[in-house]
C-alpha positions in Angstrom: -127.0 -37.2 -96.5 -126.2 -36.8 -100.5 -122.7 -34.8 -99.1 -119.9 -37.4 -97.2 -117.0 -34.8 -97.1 -119.5 -32.7 -94.8 -119.9 -35.8 -92.8 -116.5 -36.7 -93.3 -115.8 -33.1 -92.3 -118.1 -33.1 -89.0 -116.6 -36.5 -88.2 -113.0 -35.7 -87.6 -113.6 -32.2 -86.4 -116.4 -34.1 -83.3 -114.0 -35.7 -82.7 -110.7 -33.7 -82.1 -112.5 -31.3 -80.6 -113.4 -33.3 -78.1 -110.5 -34.8 -77.5 -108.4 -32.5 -77.1 -110.1 -30.8 -74.2 -107.7 -33.2 -71.4 -104.1 -33.0 -74.0 -104.4 -29.4 -73.2 -105.0 -30.0 -69.4 -102.0 -32.5 -69.2 -100.1 -31.0 -70.7 -100.5 -27.6 -69.5 -100.8 -29.3 -65.7 -97.5 -30.7 -66.5 -95.2 -27.5 -66.0 -97.4 -27.2 -63.2 -96.5 -29.8 -61.7 -92.8 -29.8 -62.1 -93.0 -27.0 -60.9 -94.7 -27.4 -57.4 -92.2 -30.5 -56.8 -89.2 -28.1 -57.1 -90.1 -26.0 -54.7 -91.3 -28.6 -52.1 -87.9 -30.0 -53.0 -86.1 -26.8 -52.2 -88.1 -26.2 -49.6 -88.5 -29.0 -48.0 -91.9 -28.0 -47.4 -95.0 -30.5 -47.5 -97.7 -29.1 -48.3 -96.3 -28.9 -52.4 -95.8 -32.4 -52.6 -99.1 -32.6 -51.0 -100.8 -29.8 -54.0 -98.6 -32.1 -56.9 -99.9 -35.5 -55.1 -103.6 -34.4 -56.1 -103.0 -33.1 -59.4 -101.5 -35.9 -60.3 -104.5 -38.5 -59.9 -105.9 -35.1 -62.7 -103.4 -35.7 -64.8 -104.1 -38.9 -64.4 -108.0 -38.7 -64.5 -107.6 -36.7 -68.1 -104.4 -38.6 -69.7 -107.1 -41.5 -70.0 -109.1 -39.1 -71.5 -107.2 -38.2 -73.8 -106.2 -42.4 -75.0 -109.5 -42.8 -75.3 -110.7 -39.8 -77.5 -107.2 -40.1 -79.0 -106.9 -44.0 -80.4 -110.5 -43.5 -82.4 -109.0 -40.7 -84.0 -105.8 -42.3 -85.8 -108.0 -44.1 -87.0 -109.6 -41.7 -88.8 -106.8 -41.1 -90.9 -107.7 -44.7 -92.9 -111.3 -44.5 -92.5 -112.3 -41.7 -93.2 -109.4 -39.3 -94.6 -107.4 -42.5 -97.1 -106.7 -40.9 -99.8 -104.8 -37.6 -97.6 -103.2 -41.0 -96.2 -102.4 -42.5 -99.3 -101.0 -39.4 -100.5 -99.6 -37.9 -98.0 -98.8 -40.8 -95.4 -95.1 -40.8 -95.9 -94.5 -37.6 -94.3 -97.4 -37.5 -91.6 -96.3 -40.6 -90.3 -93.1 -39.9 -89.5 -94.2 -37.5 -86.9 -97.3 -39.5 -85.5 -95.0 -42.3 -85.4 -92.6 -41.0 -83.3 -95.5 -39.2 -80.7 -97.0 -42.7 -80.2 -93.9 -44.0 -80.1 -91.3 -41.9 -78.0 -93.2 -39.5 -76.4 -96.2 -41.5 -75.0 -94.9 -44.6 -73.8 -92.1 -41.9 -72.1 -95.1 -40.5 -71.1 -97.4 -43.1 -69.6 -94.7 -45.4 -68.1 -94.2 -41.6 -66.1 -97.3 -41.4 -65.3 -96.5 -44.5 -63.7 -94.1 -44.5 -61.5 -95.3 -40.9 -60.5 -99.1 -42.1 -59.4 -97.7 -44.8 -57.4 -93.9 -44.9 -56.6 -93.7 -41.7 -54.5 -92.7 -43.6 -51.8 -90.3 -45.8 -53.8 -88.3 -42.9 -55.2 -88.5 -40.9 -53.1 -88.1 -37.5 -52.8 -85.8 -36.5 -55.5 -86.9 -39.5 -57.8 -90.1 -38.0 -57.8 -88.8 -35.0 -58.7 -87.4 -36.7 -61.7 -90.6 -38.7 -62.6 -92.4 -35.5 -63.1 -89.5 -34.1 -64.6 -89.5 -36.9 -67.8 -93.4 -36.9 -67.3 -93.6 -33.4 -69.0 -90.9 -33.9 -71.1 -92.7 -36.6 -73.2 -95.5 -34.3 -72.6 -94.5 -31.8 -74.5 -92.3 -33.7 -76.9 -96.5 -35.8 -78.0 -97.2 -31.3 -78.3 -94.6 -30.7 -80.6 -95.3 -33.8 -83.3 -99.0 -33.0 -83.9 -97.9 -29.6 -83.7 -95.4 -30.1 -86.3 -98.1 -32.7 -88.1 -100.8 -30.0 -88.9 -97.6 -27.4 -89.2 -96.8 -29.2 -92.4 -100.5 -28.8 -93.6 -100.3 -24.8 -92.9 -97.1 -24.7 -94.4 -95.9 -27.4 -96.7 -91.5 -28.1 -96.1 -89.1 -30.6 -96.2 -90.5 -32.4 -98.4 -90.6 -34.5 -102.5 -93.6 -35.4 -104.7 -92.6 -39.0 -106.0 -94.2 -39.3 -109.2 -97.2 -40.6 -108.6 -98.6 -38.0 -105.9 -97.3 -39.4 -103.1 -95.3 -37.2 -101.0 -92.0 -39.0 -99.3 -89.8 -36.6 -96.8 -86.8 -34.9 -98.7 -85.3 -33.5 -95.3 -86.8 -34.7 -92.3 -84.5 -32.1 -90.3 -86.5 -29.1 -92.6 -89.2 -30.4 -91.9 -89.1 -31.0 -87.6 -87.8 -27.0 -88.4 -91.0 -25.4 -90.3 -90.8 -22.0 -88.8 -94.5 -22.3 -88.1 -94.1 -25.2 -86.0 -91.5 -23.1 -84.3 -94.1 -20.4 -83.6 -98.0 -22.5 -83.7 -95.5 -24.9 -81.0 -94.7 -22.6 -77.9 -98.3 -20.4 -78.7 -99.8 -23.4 -78.5 -98.4 -25.2 -75.3 -98.8 -21.8 -73.6 -102.3 -22.4 -74.6 -101.9 -25.5 -72.6 -100.6 -23.7 -68.9 -102.5 -21.7 -69.5 -105.7 -23.8 -69.1 -103.9 -25.9 -66.4 -103.0 -22.5 -64.7 -107.0 -21.8 -64.6 -107.7 -24.7 -63.8 -105.4 -25.5 -60.7 -106.4 -21.4 -59.6 -110.3 -22.8 -59.7 -109.4 -25.2 -57.6 -107.0 -23.6 -54.6 -110.7 -21.4 -55.2 -112.8 -23.2 -54.1 -111.1 -25.1 -51.3 -110.7 -21.4 -50.5 -114.0 -20.4 -50.0 -115.3 -23.1 -48.5 -112.6 -22.8 -45.6 -110.7 -26.5 -46.3 -107.0 -28.0 -47.2 -106.1 -24.1 -46.2 -102.4 -25.7 -46.8 -102.4 -26.9 -50.9 -105.5 -24.2 -51.0 -103.1 -21.3 -51.0 -99.9 -23.5 -52.7 -103.0 -24.2 -55.7 -103.9 -20.7 -55.8 -100.5 -19.3 -56.2 -99.7 -21.5 -58.3 -102.0 -20.8 -60.9 -102.9 -17.0 -60.9 -98.7 -16.7 -61.9 -98.7 -18.8 -64.0 -101.9 -18.0 -65.5 -101.1 -14.4 -65.6 -97.5 -15.2 -67.6 -98.7 -17.7 -70.0 -101.2 -15.1 -70.7 -99.1 -12.6 -70.4 -97.5 -14.6 -73.3 -99.4 -16.0 -75.6 -100.9 -12.4 -77.0 -97.2 -11.3 -77.6 -94.4 -12.9 -78.4 -96.0 -16.2 -79.3 -99.9 -14.3 -80.8 -98.0 -12.1 -82.9 -95.0 -14.6 -83.9 -98.0 -16.8 -85.5 -100.0 -13.6 -87.0 -96.5 -12.2 -89.1 -96.3 -16.4 -90.9 -100.1 -16.3 -91.8 -100.1 -12.5 -93.2 -97.2 -14.1 -94.9 -97.8 -17.2 -96.5 -101.6 -17.7 -95.2 -103.2 -13.7 -96.7 -106.5 -15.1 -97.5 -106.7 -16.4 -94.1 -105.5 -13.2 -92.6 -108.1 -10.7 -94.5 -111.2 -13.6 -93.4 -109.6 -13.9 -89.9 -110.1 -10.1 -90.4 -113.7 -10.2 -91.8 -111.4 -8.0 -94.6 -112.9 -7.7 -98.4 -111.4 -4.6 -99.5 -107.7 -3.8 -99.6 -105.8 -0.5 -99.3 -103.6 0.4 -96.3 -103.5 2.0 -93.1 -105.3 -0.7 -93.0 -108.0 -0.5 -89.0 -107.8 -3.3 -86.7 -111.7 -5.2 -86.5 -112.3 -5.3 -82.3 -115.5 -6.4 -83.0 -118.3 -6.8 -86.2 -120.9 -8.5 -88.1 -119.2 -10.4 -91.3 -121.9 -9.4 -94.0 -119.9 -12.3 -97.0 -122.8 -11.8 -99.1 -122.2 -7.7 -99.7 -118.9 -8.0 -99.3 -118.9 -5.8 -96.4 -118.2 -5.8 -92.7 -121.4 -4.8 -90.4 -122.1 -2.3 -87.3 -118.3 -2.7 -86.8 -115.5 -0.8 -83.3 -112.7 -0.4 -86.3 -108.3 0.0 -84.0 -107.6 2.7 -87.3 -104.2 1.3 -89.1 -103.8 -1.4 -86.0 -104.1 -4.0 -88.9 -101.7 -2.5 -90.9 -98.9 -2.8 -88.0 -100.1 -6.1 -86.5 -99.5 -8.1 -89.8 -96.6 -6.1 -91.2 -94.8 -3.8 -89.0 -95.6 -0.7 -91.0 -98.8 1.1 -90.0 -99.4 1.9 -93.8 -98.8 -1.4 -94.7 -101.9 -2.3 -97.8 -103.2 -5.0 -96.8 -105.7 -7.5 -99.0 -108.7 -8.2 -99.0 -110.6 -11.0 -100.3 -112.0 -9.5 -103.2 -108.4 -10.0 -104.6 -108.3 -14.0 -104.6 -110.6 -16.2 -106.3 -113.7 -16.7 -104.1 -112.0 -20.5 -104.5 -109.6 -19.8 -102.7 -111.7 -17.9 -99.7 -112.4 -19.7 -96.8 -114.9 -21.9 -96.5 -117.2 -20.5 -93.3 -115.8 -16.7 -93.4 -118.8 -16.0 -90.6 -117.5 -19.3 -88.1 -114.1 -18.4 -88.8 -114.0 -15.0 -87.7 -116.0 -15.0 -85.1 -113.3 -18.3 -84.1 -110.7 -15.7 -83.6 -112.6 -12.9 -82.3 -113.4 -15.5 -79.0 -109.6 -17.0 -79.3 -107.9 -12.9 -79.0 -111.2 -11.6 -76.7 -110.6 -13.7 -73.7 -106.9 -13.8 -74.1 -107.6 -10.1 -73.4 -109.4 -11.0 -70.5 -107.6 -14.2 -68.9 -105.1 -11.2 -68.9 -107.0 -8.7 -66.7 -108.9 -11.7 -64.8 -105.5 -12.9 -63.5 -103.8 -9.1 -63.6 -105.7 -8.4 -60.7 -105.5 -11.7 -58.9 -102.2 -11.7 -59.2 -101.6 -8.4 -57.8 -104.5 -8.8 -54.8 -101.9 -11.8 -54.2 -98.8 -10.1 -53.9 -100.7 -7.1 -51.4 -102.1 -10.2 -49.2 -105.8 -9.1 -50.3 -107.5 -12.2 -52.2 -108.4 -14.1 -50.2 -110.9 -11.7 -48.6 -112.0 -10.8 -51.4 -114.8 -12.9 -52.4 -116.3 -12.5 -55.3 -113.0 -12.5 -57.4 -112.6 -16.1 -55.9 -115.9 -16.9 -57.0 -114.5 -15.7 -60.0 -111.1 -18.1 -60.2 -113.6 -21.1 -59.4 -116.1 -20.3 -62.6 -113.9 -19.2 -65.1 -111.9 -22.6 -65.4 -113.8 -23.2 -68.6 -112.9 -20.3 -71.0 -109.2 -21.8 -71.5 -111.0 -24.3 -73.0 -113.0 -22.6 -75.3 -110.8 -20.2 -76.3 -107.5 -23.2 -77.0 -110.6 -24.9 -79.5 -111.3 -20.9 -80.8 -107.4 -21.1 -81.4 -107.5 -24.5 -83.1 -110.4 -23.4 -84.9 -109.1 -20.7 -86.7 -106.0 -22.4 -87.5 -107.9 -25.2 -89.4 -111.4 -23.2 -90.6 -108.0 -21.0 -91.8 -106.5 -23.2 -94.3 -109.7 -24.5 -95.9 -110.1 -25.2 -98.9 -106.3 -26.8 -98.3 -105.2 -30.1 -96.3 -102.1 -29.0 -97.6 -101.9 -25.9 -98.7 -101.8 -25.1 -101.6 -101.6 -28.9 -102.4 -104.1 -30.5 -101.7 -107.7 -29.8 -102.1 -109.7 -30.7 -98.6 -112.5 -32.3 -101.5 -109.4 -34.7 -102.8 -109.0 -36.4 -99.4 -111.9 -37.8 -98.4 -112.6 -41.1 -98.3 -114.3 -41.7 -101.6 -115.8 -45.6 -101.1 -117.6 -44.5 -97.3 -121.4 -42.9 -97.1 -122.2 -39.7 -95.2 -124.8 -42.1 -94.2 -122.3 -44.9 -92.3 -120.1 -41.4 -91.4 -123.1 -39.8 -89.5 -124.3 -43.1 -88.5 -121.0 -43.6 -86.7 -120.8 -39.8 -85.8 -123.9 -40.0 -82.8 -122.2 -42.9 -81.3 -119.0 -41.4 -80.8 -121.4 -38.6 -79.4 -123.4 -40.3 -76.8 -120.0 -42.5 -75.9 -118.5 -39.5 -75.8 -121.2 -38.2 -74.0 -120.5 -41.5 -70.6 -117.0 -40.8 -71.2 -118.1 -37.5 -69.8 -119.8 -36.9 -67.6 -117.9 -39.9 -65.7 -114.7 -37.7 -65.9 -116.1 -35.0 -64.3 -117.7 -37.3 -61.3 -113.8 -38.9 -60.5 -113.2 -35.0 -61.1 -115.6 -34.0 -59.0 -114.6 -37.2 -56.5 -110.5 -36.2 -56.0 -112.3 -32.3 -55.7 -114.2 -33.3 -52.6 -111.9 -35.2 -51.2 -108.9 -33.3 -51.7 -105.7 -33.9 -51.0 -103.8 -36.6 -49.3 -101.0 -37.6 -47.0 -98.7 -40.1 -49.2 -99.2 -43.2 -48.4 -103.5 -42.6 -48.7 -103.8 -43.0 -52.0 -101.8 -46.0 -53.0 -98.1 -44.3 -53.3 
């Protein structure tokens, strides 16, 4: 209660983490739905359209939840972070407005056509609507990532005499190198989520011997897309992102790796426990010189430790940052292994007989959500103690007149409401999975 900033941060952290559970699924499914529709159109095979029709309904449920949970989050810029909004609104307002005016309306309009217009549009028109939905969904993702990239690596702006920010070059702002690296990494994370969800439902139907054709289509599409996306997440997109952190946020890199002392031939910590009080990493398992190569392309490169920086510039929760980063990387490695094995068995036509792997696929779908959440935690905890890196500290951005007790009260209200909404979403999604794909005309098309 005595620290309003803590409650403002917790409130926004809760709402944005919960909200992003849904856009990552819709952005991933948007691409996979286009793939299903394209193959169905080219092969003139109904099973692909049946599977696409089912996943469009899941997309619609998730999209609705994303809208409901996203609107209150936008208001928090004014209620919880008024000082930040007042100073930077001239910059971040550009991309947030573009996301709402262009991408969101494009996405929602064509979603309606996809859900209810299949018979009127015909197969080619329905495919075109799916492509438009993909464009809207991924444009929305770009504008949000560009906003976050400015906070991580501010470019294309100027600071006016009154301390407020304005856009100096919209092109420079939109083509921020951080955004160009962060965007493909983020979208591949979303595709991984969508692919694991698709493979999980396909595995579930296969285990129950239900909807054999859509089950086979969902399994094939989910496994292939999941393997490709998981590999690309690690290399090159994850590697490029890591190089940017090393170049522009070296103190963040040191905290992510629990590295307190500087030196060449820096090892990569596979596991360990950061001991901030004694400035060391306890019980580490290290890969010699690997961190130096990953960060700078040279095994002998010096990687600076936290001791080189004033503690006031350290991320303020080093332990959570360290564990979030390692959870993300660890799960990403597991994703490659699971989808690689599933793809091998699929290629050898032995997947349907391996019930143990089908059970793994059926229950693996929550882990991409966890990995994406850990990835965003890494990005946002690593940026601390800055709201706009190097320019505005987090303590300077909150609303000074909003009491911590008021923020806690609304946080509890949001938590209760989101619990109800979450249960409703799970219930509706499970109902759709049990009902399975429906023929054209049976679901209001």
